[in-house]
Structure formats: structure tokens, C-alpha cells
Residue, then its C-alpha position, 0 to 999 in steps of 0.5 A: x477167499x470165497x465168491x458168493x455168486x448169488x445173493x440179495x443184499x438188497x432184501x429188506x431183511x438186511x436193512x438193519x445191518x447191511x453196511x456192517x455185514x458188507x464191511x465184514x465180508x472180507x473178514x469172513x472170508x468172502x472176496x466177491x458177492x454178485x448181488x441180484x436184482x429181482x425187480x426194477x427197484x431192487x435192480x437199482x439198489x443192486x447197482x448202487x451197492x456195487x458203486x459203493x462197495x468194491x467187493x459187490x457186483x450187480x445183476x439186474x432183471x425181473x424175477x418171474x414173480x414180478x413180471x406182471x408189472x414189467x413194461x417195455x420201459x422197464x427193459x429200456x431202464x435195464x439197458x441204461x443200468x447195464x452201462x454201469x461198469x460193475x453190472x455183470x449179468x441180466x437176472x434173475x429171470x426165468x419161470x416159477x410154477x410153484x407160486x404162480x405170482x405172475x401168469x405163466x404166459x406172461x412169465x414166458x414172454x418176459x423170460x424170452x424178452x430178458x434173454x433177448x436183452x442179455x443177447x443185445x447187451x452181450x451179458x450173461x443171464x441168470x436163470x430162476x427155475x422152480x418146477x418149470x424145467x421143461x419150459x425153461x429148457x425149451x425156451x432157452x434152447x429156442x432162444x439160444x444164440x452164439x455167445x449165450x452164457x450164464x448160470x442156472x441158479x440154485x439148480x434143482x434139476x437132475x444131472x441129465x438136464x444139467x449136462x444139457x444146460x452145460x452144452x448151451x454154455x451155462x454154469x450150474x450153481x449149487x446153494x444151501x439145499x445141497x447140504x440138506x440130508x434129504x437133498x438127494x438130487x442136488x447131492x448127485x449133481x454135486x457128485x457127477x457134474x465136473x467141478x469146471x462147470x460148477x459155481x457156489x452161492x447162498x441165495x441170501x437171505x433165503x435157503x440157509x445151509x445146515x447148520x443154519x437152516x431156517x435162519x437168515x442166510x448170509x454170504x459168509x455161509x457160502x463156505x458150507x456149500x463149498x465144504x459139502x461139495x468137497x465132501x461129496x466129491x472127496x476132494x480138498x475144500x481149497x480145490x472147490x474154492x479155487x475152481x469155483x472162483x476161477x469159473x466165476x471170474x472166467x464167466x464174467x471176465x474178471x481179473x483177480x480182486x485183491 
């Protein structure tokens, strides 16, 4: 049974078949999905999905695209939502310099504020980093605190930077791009980063792996990420699943889920 450590089942692309897809998760070999918020409304939906379905857990936070709409009140609402039992993390938060949908100065301010929120709640945080490696690293290092932990989601940096994030207490999560033929950096990360520091994810509905590239991604497709890592490392598929599941449950303090 697989764990998808990052999906967006709150996305509108699942509106027509969300219930069926979730009900079919176990049949399709998926034990747990961590459903990720990207703004206040999607975070509320994520919490509601976690309440409704036993295999769904929630993360709450504002993506860098949407921090232009954040206020102190948003943080207060997140504090309240975090009291729910199945809220596991603050995220996804971070910086995105590809689209610049929010001004970079605002992105940096609210990345720091949400890291501090995670610290105040003693929760892990989940980092979005697109074309902002240096600023992500510097802010995380400046905001580092005892007990800091979390995930570099859909990791796109190099091996050397990955080791620095691991030293800070963070896991490296790989997604569909590791299956792409031209993804040399992701494949090198999969090869050289020890399995004890890796997680797997889909980022559904985005970044579907081969052979579904360009189509809507789904949590069941996390299998293809695990298979590619096993191939790259020349180890058994079952070992990748076993260890990444264990890594996830250890990070979030979960016991085995039937």
C-alpha cells in the first residue's frame, strides 16, 4: 500500500469524480493521501475532506502564488484549523519565481510568517520552491529552530542542496518529473540521496508521470514514482514503498493505518 505525500484533491479538476476517486484509493493500492491546501479556501476544503475520509490527511497554508491576498487574519484562521486532529502540516508554502503571481517581497514575508506559524504549532511545513533555490535556502536557514522539520515538495534542486536541507531536518520528496527521460537532476537526486531521506508524491492533478504525462494526475499514479526510484537505485520496488511509507509516518507521528 502506497502513501501519496502531496496531492490536491481539493482542486476543481476533481469536482466531477472526487468521491469515487477517494473511495477507490485502497482498491488502487493507496493507503494515505496528504491533501495540501494552497490558499485559505482550499485549506478549509482539505480539512473537511480529512474529516470525511479515513485515508485523507490535511495540510493548510498559502502557496506563494496567493500570498498577495494573505492577512494576519488568515494566520489566525490557520491556527484554528490546525487544532483539528488530522491536520499534519503547514503547507504548501514557499517561493515561486517562475510566474511571480505575487510580488517577491511579499512571498518572502509570508514564507517567513508561515514558517513561524509552523514553529508556534510544532508542526512540520511543506515547501514549494520554483526557481528560488537560494532564497528558499537562506530563509529556511535564518528561520531554523530546534524541532524544525518538513518536506521539500517535488524537489527540483541538486544533490548538494538536498543534503543541506536534510541537515536542517527535512525530507526530499520526488514526484512525476523523476520519470521523465530528460529529468537528469531529479534522477541524480533519486540515485544519490539515501532512501531514508526520501518521500514520494504525485502533486495531483499536476505533473503526471510517464506514461500519463500531460494528463490529469491521480494519487494512484504515485506507484510510477516508486517504480522509477527502485529502477534508478537498483533495489526492489517493495523496499522503496516500505521505506518511504515509514519515513512519512515517522515525520508525521502516525501509527500504521489499516
